[in-house]
C-alpha positions as CSV (number, residue, x, y, z in Angstrom):
1,M,-76.3,87.8,5.1
2,K,-75.3,91.5,5.4
3,E,-76.5,94.7,4.0
4,V,-74.4,95.5,1.0
5,M,-72.8,98.7,-0.2
6,I,-71.6,98.9,-3.8
7,V,-68.7,101.3,-4.4
8,I,-67.8,102.1,-8.0
9,G,-64.5,103.8,-8.5
10,A,-61.6,102.9,-6.2
11,G,-60.6,106.5,-5.5
12,Q,-60.1,108.8,-2.5
13,I,-63.6,110.2,-2.5
14,S,-65.2,106.8,-2.8
15,M,-63.1,105.4,0.0
16,A,-63.7,108.4,2.3
17,I,-67.5,107.9,1.9
18,A,-67.3,104.1,2.4
19,R,-65.1,104.5,5.5
20,R,-67.5,107.0,6.9
21,I,-70.7,105.0,6.6
22,G,-69.8,101.5,5.5
23,Y,-69.0,99.9,8.8
24,G,-70.9,96.6,9.5
25,M,-71.7,96.2,5.8
26,K,-70.3,94.1,3.0
27,I,-68.6,96.5,0.7
28,V,-68.1,95.5,-3.0
29,I,-65.5,97.8,-4.6
30,G,-65.6,97.9,-8.4
31,D,-63.0,99.5,-10.6
32,K,-61.7,99.0,-14.1
33,N,-58.2,98.9,-12.6
34,I,-58.2,95.9,-10.3
35,D,-55.0,97.0,-8.7
36,S,-56.7,100.2,-7.5
37,A,-59.6,98.1,-6.1
38,N,-57.2,95.7,-4.4
39,T,-55.3,98.6,-2.8
40,I,-58.3,100.3,-1.3
41,S,-59.9,97.0,-0.3
42,K,-56.7,96.1,1.6
43,I,-56.5,99.5,3.3
44,M,-60.1,99.2,4.4
45,N,-59.9,95.5,5.5
46,D,-56.8,96.3,7.5
47,A,-58.9,99.0,9.3
48,G,-61.7,96.5,10.2
49,F,-64.0,96.8,7.2
50,D,-65.4,93.9,5.2
51,T,-64.7,94.6,1.5
52,I,-63.9,92.7,-1.6
53,P,-62.4,94.1,-4.9
54,F,-64.2,93.5,-8.2
55,E,-62.9,94.2,-11.7
56,M,-65.6,96.1,-13.7
57,D,-66.1,98.6,-16.5
58,L,-68.6,101.3,-15.9
59,S,-69.1,101.8,-19.6
60,S,-70.5,98.3,-20.0
61,R,-74.0,97.3,-18.9
62,E,-72.9,93.6,-18.8
63,S,-70.1,94.5,-16.5
64,I,-72.4,96.5,-14.2
65,L,-74.8,93.6,-14.1
66,S,-72.1,91.2,-13.2
67,L,-71.0,93.4,-10.2
68,I,-74.6,93.7,-9.0
69,K,-75.0,89.9,-9.2
70,E,-71.8,89.5,-7.2
71,A,-73.0,92.0,-4.6
72,Q,-76.4,90.2,-4.2
73,E,-74.5,87.0,-3.2
74,Y,-73.8,88.7,0.1
75,G,-77.2,90.2,0.9
76,E,-79.6,93.0,-0.1
77,I,-78.0,96.1,-1.8
78,S,-78.8,99.0,0.5
79,M,-76.2,101.6,-0.6
80,L,-74.6,102.8,-3.8
81,V,-71.5,105.1,-4.0
82,N,-70.5,106.0,-7.5
83,G,-67.2,107.8,-7.6
84,A,-66.0,106.5,-11.0
85,G,-65.2,108.6,-14.0
86,V,-62.5,110.0,-16.2
87,S,-61.4,113.6,-16.4
88,P,-60.9,115.9,-19.4
89,S,-57.1,115.4,-19.2
90,Q,-57.4,111.6,-19.0
91,A,-59.5,110.6,-21.9
92,P,-60.9,111.5,-25.4
93,I,-64.5,112.9,-25.9
94,E,-66.0,109.5,-26.7
95,A,-64.6,107.8,-23.6
96,I,-65.8,110.6,-21.3
97,L,-69.3,110.3,-22.7
98,K,-69.3,106.5,-22.6
99,V,-68.1,106.3,-19.0
100,D,-69.2,109.5,-17.2
101,L,-72.5,110.0,-19.0
102,Y,-73.8,106.6,-20.3
103,G,-72.1,104.4,-17.7
104,T,-73.5,106.5,-14.8
105,A,-77.0,106.5,-16.3
106,V,-76.9,102.7,-16.7
107,L,-75.6,102.2,-13.1
108,L,-78.3,104.3,-11.6
109,E,-80.9,102.5,-13.6
110,E,-79.7,99.0,-12.8
111,V,-79.1,99.6,-9.1
112,G,-82.5,101.3,-8.9
113,K,-84.1,98.0,-10.0
114,V,-82.6,96.1,-7.0
115,I,-82.1,98.7,-4.3
116,K,-83.8,97.7,-1.0
117,D,-86.6,99.6,0.6
118,G,-84.9,102.4,2.5
119,G,-81.8,102.2,0.4
120,V,-79.8,105.2,-0.7
121,G,-77.2,106.2,-3.2
122,V,-74.9,109.1,-4.1
123,T,-73.1,109.7,-7.4
124,I,-70.2,112.0,-7.7
125,S,-70.7,114.6,-10.4
126,S,-68.7,117.8,-10.7
127,Q,-68.7,121.6,-10.3
128,S,-68.1,121.6,-14.1
129,G,-71.7,120.9,-14.8
130,H,-72.6,124.1,-13.0
131,R,-70.3,126.3,-15.0
132,M,-71.7,125.4,-18.4
133,P,-74.5,127.7,-19.7
134,A,-78.1,126.6,-19.2
135,L,-79.4,124.1,-21.7
136,T,-82.9,124.3,-23.1
137,P,-85.7,122.6,-21.2
138,E,-86.0,120.2,-24.1
139,V,-82.4,119.1,-23.9
140,D,-82.5,118.9,-20.1
141,E,-85.5,116.5,-20.4
142,Q,-83.7,114.5,-23.1
143,L,-80.7,114.0,-20.8
144,A,-83.0,113.1,-17.9
145,T,-85.3,110.7,-19.5
146,T,-84.0,109.3,-22.8
147,P,-83.7,105.5,-22.6
148,T,-80.1,104.7,-21.6
149,E,-79.2,102.8,-24.8
150,E,-80.3,105.8,-26.9
151,L,-78.5,108.5,-24.8
152,L,-75.4,108.6,-26.9
153,N,-77.5,109.0,-30.1
154,L,-78.8,112.4,-28.9
155,E,-78.0,115.2,-31.3
156,V,-76.5,117.4,-28.5
157,L,-73.9,114.6,-27.7
158,Q,-72.6,114.1,-31.3
159,T,-68.9,114.7,-31.7
160,E,-69.4,117.6,-34.0
161,N,-71.5,119.4,-31.3
162,I,-68.9,118.8,-28.5
163,K,-66.1,121.4,-28.6
164,D,-63.5,119.6,-26.6
165,T,-63.0,117.1,-23.7
166,L,-63.9,119.7,-21.1
167,H,-67.2,120.4,-22.9
168,A,-67.8,116.6,-23.0
169,Y,-67.1,116.4,-19.3
170,Q,-69.5,119.3,-18.5
171,M,-72.2,117.7,-20.6
172,A,-71.7,114.4,-18.8
173,K,-72.0,116.0,-15.4
174,R,-75.0,118.0,-16.4
175,C,-76.6,114.7,-17.5
176,N,-75.6,113.1,-14.2
177,E,-77.6,115.8,-12.3
178,K,-80.7,115.4,-14.6
179,R,-80.5,111.6,-14.5
180,V,-80.4,111.7,-10.7
181,M,-83.6,113.7,-10.7
182,S,-85.3,111.3,-13.1
183,E,-84.1,108.2,-11.3
184,A,-85.1,109.6,-7.9
185,V,-88.8,109.3,-9.0
186,K,-88.2,105.6,-9.8
187,W,-86.1,104.9,-6.8
188,G,-88.8,106.5,-4.7
189,Q,-91.3,103.9,-5.8
190,K,-89.1,101.4,-4.0
191,G,-88.7,103.6,-0.9
192,A,-85.2,104.5,-1.8
193,R,-83.3,107.8,-2.4
194,I,-80.6,109.0,-4.8
195,N,-78.7,112.2,-4.9
196,S,-75.6,113.7,-6.5
197,I,-72.6,115.6,-5.1
198,S,-70.7,118.1,-7.3
199,P,-67.3,118.6,-5.8
200,G,-64.9,121.4,-6.8
201,I,-61.1,120.9,-6.8
202,V,-60.5,118.0,-4.3
203,V,-56.9,116.7,-3.9
204,T,-57.0,113.2,-5.4
205,P,-54.8,111.5,-8.0
206,L,-57.3,112.5,-10.7
207,A,-57.0,116.2,-9.6
208,I,-53.3,115.9,-9.6
209,D,-53.5,114.7,-13.2
210,E,-55.5,117.9,-13.9
211,F,-53.0,120.1,-12.1
212,N,-50.2,118.7,-14.3
213,G,-52.4,118.7,-17.5
214,P,-53.1,121.4,-20.1
215,R,-55.5,123.2,-17.8
216,G,-53.3,123.0,-14.7
217,D,-52.8,126.7,-14.3
218,F,-56.6,127.2,-14.7
219,Y,-57.3,124.9,-11.8
220,K,-54.6,126.2,-9.5
221,N,-56.0,129.7,-10.2
222,M,-59.5,128.5,-9.4
223,F,-58.8,127.3,-5.9
224,A,-56.5,130.3,-5.2
225,K,-59.3,132.8,-6.1
226,C,-62.3,130.9,-4.7
227,P,-63.7,132.1,-1.3
228,A,-62.2,129.1,0.5
229,G,-58.8,129.9,-0.9
230,R,-57.8,126.2,-1.1
231,P,-58.7,122.9,-2.7
232,G,-61.0,120.5,-0.8
233,T,-60.4,117.1,0.8
234,A,-62.1,113.8,0.1
235,D,-63.3,113.8,3.7
236,E,-65.2,117.0,3.2
237,I,-67.1,115.4,0.4
238,A,-67.8,112.5,2.8
239,N,-69.3,114.9,5.3
240,V,-72.0,115.8,2.7
241,A,-72.4,112.1,1.7
242,E,-72.9,111.1,5.3
243,L,-75.8,113.6,5.6
244,L,-77.4,112.5,2.4
245,M,-77.1,108.8,3.1
246,S,-78.2,108.9,6.8
247,N,-81.6,109.3,8.3
248,K,-80.9,113.0,8.7
249,G,-81.2,113.2,4.9
250,A,-84.4,111.3,4.7
251,F,-86.3,114.2,3.0
252,I,-83.5,114.7,0.4
253,T,-83.7,112.9,-3.0
254,G,-83.2,113.9,-6.6
255,A,-80.9,116.8,-5.6
256,D,-77.4,117.9,-6.4
257,F,-75.1,119.4,-3.9
258,L,-72.4,121.8,-5.0
259,I,-69.3,121.7,-2.7
260,D,-66.6,123.7,-4.3
261,G,-65.3,126.2,-1.8
262,G,-67.3,128.9,-3.6
263,A,-65.4,128.5,-6.9
264,T,-68.6,128.5,-9.0
265,A,-69.8,131.6,-7.2
266,S,-66.5,133.3,-7.9
267,Y,-66.7,132.1,-11.6
268,F,-70.0,133.9,-12.1
269,Y,-69.7,136.9,-9.7
270,G,-66.1,137.2,-8.5
271,P,-62.5,137.2,-9.6
272,L,-62.8,134.0,-11.6
273,K,-65.3,135.5,-13.9
274,P,-64.2,135.0,-17.5
275,T,-63.1,138.3,-19.2
276,E,-64.0,137.3,-22.7
């Protein structure tokens, strides 16, 4: 039996993190698109890792539980990497809320029930959650603590209160951050830790969809005018994940780490500041 890492979302960021810290472990790679999971599984296995692909749907609790059951066949679950999600250009409002918001909340809840003592997880959020205006303390608490099956019933998440897919995505990512804080308390009771990372523009297939989507010029302008002057790479996200998931991050839990080349700083206090 090995220690097991669950990786949700067979994307570049997930793979970069898994390659950085998943050696010696059994890695179960879950994705709705089994071809994507197969591709990354083969790349990693050819590089000496021990992975298996698994078809799963983050928006389904039943599917999440089936993946957890599969993972437990190989040993104790000690690490979670959640890099799954859909972007504003890829899906309608309802799908974004069901996958990015509800699905992530369920995943953190269910893995938190079985994570081993000393286990650790990271979920990939987004800089988008940092650009949205502050919510009220009441709404923040609702997003953090509402039972998962009631989350999508919250007034603030009703379609008439969501302006567009970008707003839905921002709400989902804000919820991710609050959910991580709430779950960190529960994970801590098992001696485990959970944090989130909020990347800015990172060159991945999802980002390329955004570059070619209706907000493409906005995103290209964002990385051109951020202090770093460029988009990021998946390996730079893995640098942060490596810290959070190693013993060097042992005092870090319930936190969110913004890694966006300074784009959010520029949005509030620099050339990216909205003029309206």
